[in-house]
C-alpha positions as CSV (number, residue, x, y, z in Angstrom):
1,X,-129.5,-192.5,-105.2
2,X,-129.3,-188.7,-105.4
3,X,-131.7,-186.8,-103.1
4,X,-134.2,-184.4,-104.5
5,X,-134.2,-180.9,-102.9
6,X,-137.0,-178.4,-103.4
7,X,-136.4,-174.8,-102.4
8,X,-139.0,-172.0,-102.4
9,X,-137.9,-168.4,-102.8
10,X,-134.7,-169.8,-104.4
11,X,-134.4,-167.0,-106.9
12,X,-133.3,-164.7,-104.1
13,X,-129.8,-164.0,-102.8
14,X,-129.8,-166.3,-99.8
15,X,-131.7,-169.3,-101.0
16,X,-129.9,-169.3,-104.3
17,X,-126.7,-169.9,-102.4
18,X,-128.3,-172.8,-100.6
19,X,-129.5,-174.2,-103.9
20,X,-126.0,-174.1,-105.3
21,X,-124.6,-175.7,-102.1
22,X,-127.1,-178.6,-102.4
23,X,-126.1,-179.0,-106.0
24,X,-122.5,-179.4,-105.0
25,X,-123.5,-182.4,-102.9
26,X,-124.8,-184.0,-106.2
27,X,-128.4,-183.5,-105.2
28,X,-131.1,-182.8,-107.8
29,X,-132.3,-179.3,-107.1
30,X,-135.7,-177.8,-107.9
31,X,-135.5,-174.0,-107.8
32,X,-138.9,-172.5,-107.1
33,X,-139.6,-168.8,-107.2
34,X,-142.5,-166.5,-108.1
35,X,-140.2,-165.0,-110.6
36,X,-139.6,-167.6,-113.2
37,X,-136.7,-165.7,-114.7
38,X,-134.9,-165.6,-111.4
39,X,-135.5,-169.3,-110.8
40,X,-134.2,-170.2,-114.3
41,X,-131.1,-168.1,-113.8
42,X,-130.1,-170.0,-110.6
43,X,-130.9,-173.4,-112.3
44,X,-128.9,-172.5,-115.3
45,X,-125.9,-171.6,-113.1
46,X,-126.1,-174.9,-111.4
47,X,-126.4,-176.9,-114.6
48,X,-123.5,-175.0,-116.1
49,X,-121.3,-176.0,-113.2
50,X,-122.2,-179.7,-113.7
51,X,-125.1,-179.9,-111.3
52,X,-128.7,-181.0,-111.9
53,X,-131.3,-178.4,-111.5
54,X,-134.6,-177.1,-112.9
55,X,-136.3,-173.7,-112.4
56,X,-140.0,-173.4,-111.8
57,X,-142.4,-170.6,-111.3
58,X,-144.4,-171.3,-108.1
59,X,-146.6,-169.2,-105.8
60,X,-146.3,-170.5,-102.2
61,X,-149.7,-169.0,-101.4
62,X,-151.5,-170.9,-104.2
63,X,-152.1,-174.6,-103.8
64,X,-152.7,-175.3,-107.5
65,X,-149.5,-173.6,-108.4
66,X,-147.6,-175.7,-105.8
67,X,-149.3,-178.9,-107.0
68,X,-148.3,-178.2,-110.6
69,X,-144.7,-177.6,-109.5
70,X,-144.7,-180.9,-107.5
71,X,-146.0,-182.8,-110.5
72,X,-143.2,-181.4,-112.7
73,X,-140.6,-182.2,-110.1
74,X,-141.8,-185.7,-109.5
75,X,-141.9,-186.5,-113.2
76,X,-138.4,-185.1,-113.8
77,X,-136.5,-185.8,-110.6
78,X,-138.7,-188.1,-108.4
79,X,-140.2,-187.6,-105.0
80,X,-139.0,-184.8,-102.7
81,X,-136.5,-185.7,-100.0
82,X,-135.7,-182.2,-98.6
83,X,-137.8,-179.1,-98.6
84,X,-136.4,-175.7,-97.9
85,X,-139.0,-173.0,-97.3
86,X,-137.2,-169.9,-98.3
87,X,-140.0,-167.7,-99.5
88,X,-140.8,-164.8,-97.2
89,X,-140.4,-161.1,-96.7
90,X,-141.8,-157.9,-95.2
91,X,-144.2,-155.1,-96.5
92,X,-144.1,-151.3,-95.8
93,X,-147.8,-151.4,-94.8
94,X,-146.8,-153.6,-91.8
95,X,-144.0,-151.2,-90.7
96,X,-144.0,-148.2,-88.4
97,X,-142.0,-145.0,-89.2
98,X,-140.4,-144.7,-85.8
99,X,-139.1,-147.1,-83.2
100,X,-141.2,-145.5,-80.4
101,X,-144.6,-144.0,-80.2
102,X,-144.8,-140.5,-78.6
103,X,-147.8,-138.7,-77.3
104,X,-147.5,-135.9,-79.8
105,X,-147.8,-138.4,-82.6
106,X,-151.6,-138.5,-81.9
107,X,-151.9,-134.9,-83.3
108,X,-149.3,-135.3,-86.1
109,X,-151.2,-135.2,-89.4
110,X,-148.2,-135.9,-91.7
111,X,-148.9,-138.5,-94.3
112,X,-145.3,-139.5,-94.0
113,X,-145.7,-140.7,-90.4
114,X,-147.0,-144.2,-89.8
115,X,-147.6,-145.1,-86.2
116,X,-148.9,-148.3,-84.7
117,X,-152.4,-146.9,-85.1
118,X,-151.9,-146.5,-88.9
119,X,-150.7,-150.0,-89.6
120,X,-152.8,-151.5,-92.5
121,X,-154.4,-154.8,-91.7
122,X,-154.1,-155.9,-95.3
123,X,-150.4,-155.3,-95.2
124,X,-150.1,-157.3,-92.0
125,X,-152.1,-160.1,-93.5
126,X,-149.8,-160.1,-96.6
127,X,-146.7,-160.5,-94.3
128,X,-148.3,-163.2,-92.2
129,X,-149.5,-165.1,-95.3
130,X,-146.2,-164.9,-97.1
131,X,-144.1,-166.0,-94.2
132,X,-146.4,-168.4,-92.3
133,X,-148.9,-169.7,-94.9
134,X,-146.1,-169.6,-97.4
135,X,-144.2,-172.1,-95.2
136,X,-147.2,-174.2,-94.2
137,X,-148.6,-174.8,-97.7
138,X,-145.4,-176.1,-99.3
139,X,-145.1,-178.5,-96.3
140,X,-148.6,-179.8,-97.0
141,X,-147.7,-180.3,-100.7
142,X,-144.2,-181.8,-100.5
143,X,-144.2,-183.7,-97.2
144,X,-146.5,-186.3,-98.7
145,X,-143.5,-187.4,-100.7
146,X,-141.5,-187.9,-97.5
147,X,-143.8,-190.0,-95.3
148,X,-142.2,-193.3,-94.4
149,X,-139.0,-192.7,-96.3
150,X,-135.5,-192.5,-94.8
151,X,-133.4,-189.3,-94.8
152,X,-136.2,-186.8,-95.4
153,X,-136.4,-183.4,-93.8
154,X,-137.8,-179.9,-93.9
155,X,-135.9,-176.7,-93.3
156,X,-137.8,-173.6,-92.5
157,X,-136.3,-170.0,-92.6
158,X,-137.2,-168.1,-89.4
159,X,-135.4,-165.0,-88.2
160,X,-133.4,-163.9,-85.2
161,X,-136.2,-161.4,-84.6
162,X,-138.5,-164.3,-83.8
163,X,-136.6,-164.5,-80.5
164,X,-136.7,-160.8,-79.7
165,X,-138.8,-158.6,-82.0
166,X,-137.1,-155.8,-83.9
167,X,-138.5,-152.2,-83.7
168,X,-140.7,-150.9,-86.5
169,X,-141.6,-154.3,-88.0
170,X,-144.3,-155.9,-85.9
171,X,-145.8,-157.9,-88.7
172,X,-142.6,-159.5,-89.9
173,X,-141.4,-160.2,-86.3
174,X,-144.7,-161.9,-85.4
175,X,-144.8,-163.9,-88.6
176,X,-141.3,-165.2,-88.2
177,X,-142.1,-166.1,-84.5
178,X,-145.0,-168.1,-86.0
179,X,-142.6,-169.9,-88.3
180,X,-140.4,-170.9,-85.4
181,X,-143.4,-172.1,-83.4
182,X,-144.7,-174.0,-86.4
183,X,-141.3,-175.7,-86.9
184,X,-141.5,-177.1,-83.4
185,X,-145.1,-178.2,-83.8
186,X,-144.5,-179.9,-87.1
187,X,-141.4,-181.6,-85.8
188,X,-143.5,-183.3,-83.2
189,X,-146.3,-184.0,-85.6
190,X,-144.1,-185.8,-88.1
191,X,-141.8,-187.5,-85.6
192,X,-143.4,-190.9,-86.1
193,X,-143.2,-190.9,-89.9
194,X,-139.5,-190.2,-90.3
195,X,-139.6,-186.5,-91.3
196,X,-137.4,-184.2,-89.4
197,X,-138.3,-180.4,-89.2
198,X,-135.8,-177.7,-88.2
199,X,-135.2,-174.1,-89.0
200,X,-132.4,-171.5,-89.3
201,X,-132.8,-168.0,-88.0
202,X,-130.7,-165.6,-90.0
203,X,-129.6,-162.3,-88.6
204,X,-128.9,-159.3,-90.8
205,X,-127.8,-160.2,-94.3
206,X,-127.7,-157.6,-97.1
207,X,-130.4,-158.5,-99.6
208,X,-132.3,-156.5,-102.2
209,X,-135.2,-156.2,-99.7
210,X,-133.3,-154.4,-97.0
211,X,-130.3,-152.9,-98.8
212,X,-131.8,-149.4,-98.9
213,X,-132.7,-149.6,-95.2
214,X,-129.2,-150.6,-94.1
215,X,-126.9,-148.8,-96.5
216,X,-126.7,-145.5,-98.4
217,X,-126.2,-145.1,-102.1
218,X,-122.4,-144.7,-101.5
219,X,-122.3,-147.9,-99.5
220,X,-122.0,-146.3,-96.1
221,X,-124.3,-147.5,-93.3
222,X,-127.5,-145.8,-92.5
223,X,-128.4,-144.9,-88.9
224,X,-130.3,-148.2,-88.5
225,X,-127.4,-150.0,-90.2
226,X,-124.9,-148.6,-87.7
227,X,-127.2,-149.7,-84.8
228,X,-127.3,-153.2,-86.1
229,X,-123.5,-153.5,-86.5
230,X,-123.1,-152.1,-83.0
231,X,-125.5,-154.7,-81.6
232,X,-123.8,-157.5,-83.5
233,X,-120.8,-158.9,-81.5
234,X,-119.0,-160.1,-84.7
235,X,-119.3,-156.6,-86.1
236,X,-120.5,-157.3,-89.6
237,X,-123.5,-158.4,-91.7
238,X,-123.9,-162.0,-92.6
239,X,-122.8,-163.3,-96.0
240,X,-125.0,-165.8,-97.9
241,X,-122.4,-168.5,-97.6
242,X,-122.7,-168.2,-93.8
243,X,-126.0,-170.1,-94.0
244,X,-124.6,-173.1,-95.9
245,X,-123.0,-175.3,-93.2
246,X,-125.8,-175.1,-90.7
247,X,-128.4,-175.7,-93.4
248,X,-126.6,-178.7,-94.8
249,X,-126.1,-180.1,-91.4
250,X,-129.8,-179.9,-90.5
251,X,-130.8,-181.6,-93.8
252,X,-128.1,-184.3,-93.7
253,X,-128.2,-187.7,-92.1
254,X,-125.5,-186.4,-89.7
255,X,-128.3,-184.7,-87.8
256,X,-130.6,-187.7,-87.9
257,X,-131.6,-187.3,-84.2
258,X,-132.1,-183.5,-84.4
259,X,-135.6,-182.2,-84.9
260,X,-137.6,-179.2,-83.8
261,X,-134.7,-176.8,-83.3
262,X,-134.1,-173.2,-84.6
263,X,-130.4,-172.2,-85.1
264,X,-129.6,-168.5,-85.0
265,X,-127.1,-167.5,-87.6
266,X,-126.7,-163.9,-86.6
267,X,-123.1,-163.1,-85.5
268,X,-124.3,-163.1,-81.9
269,X,-127.0,-160.5,-82.3
270,X,-129.6,-162.5,-80.4
271,X,-127.2,-163.3,-77.6
272,X,-126.1,-159.7,-76.9
273,X,-127.9,-157.7,-74.3
274,X,-126.3,-154.4,-75.5
275,X,-124.1,-153.9,-72.4
């Protein structure tokens, strides 16, 4: 029987590639995204290639929205076997302007400068909610389908900055660290009912969220982009397809004794000390 895979945030660059990869394994794929048009586009691509997919609008921070999506999936495809929590992101209000705080920043009145002391708590809450609650809530909704059934698993999307926080983005780094910690906690919690829980931790991949931070309009690297490549032993950004093999492995029966791990997929970034 074909497994049913549910992916949140699957209208984006990275998780849409995962959705397509699961479809190639003849799984039924439910593409969930806040943007219905984006979800439908991915589902249509899969169906046109001979796969089986449906696009659904779903808000990972709204229980009712997720329950409606689950009802539709159950009626069309059956119970969920694999959940991929791909929804996440950062927010400017949880980001500092500079990598370091300097004493003279205390007297700088520029509205363009955002120091640690200027971080907006609402922006930080948004980032934590989207990444952590946006992972926890779908687990609560869809894991009920998995209890006591064979071959079921959850794949969370953490980040390599969960291991060592990146400068300027304390909210995002902290939120992804929470996702990694939650992955371990949930793996233990569900160990007796047959649900495995793991995560991947992508490094730097060019997406619409970070493209302007890492590249200039002409395609050349920004200063931060150059720093990242310099710190990445493999000397390049990740490509969406780089996530596929590890993700499929963690969701496949081949990893039936693997749970509670977080695999960095970052070209060596998290392993490199800089010297």
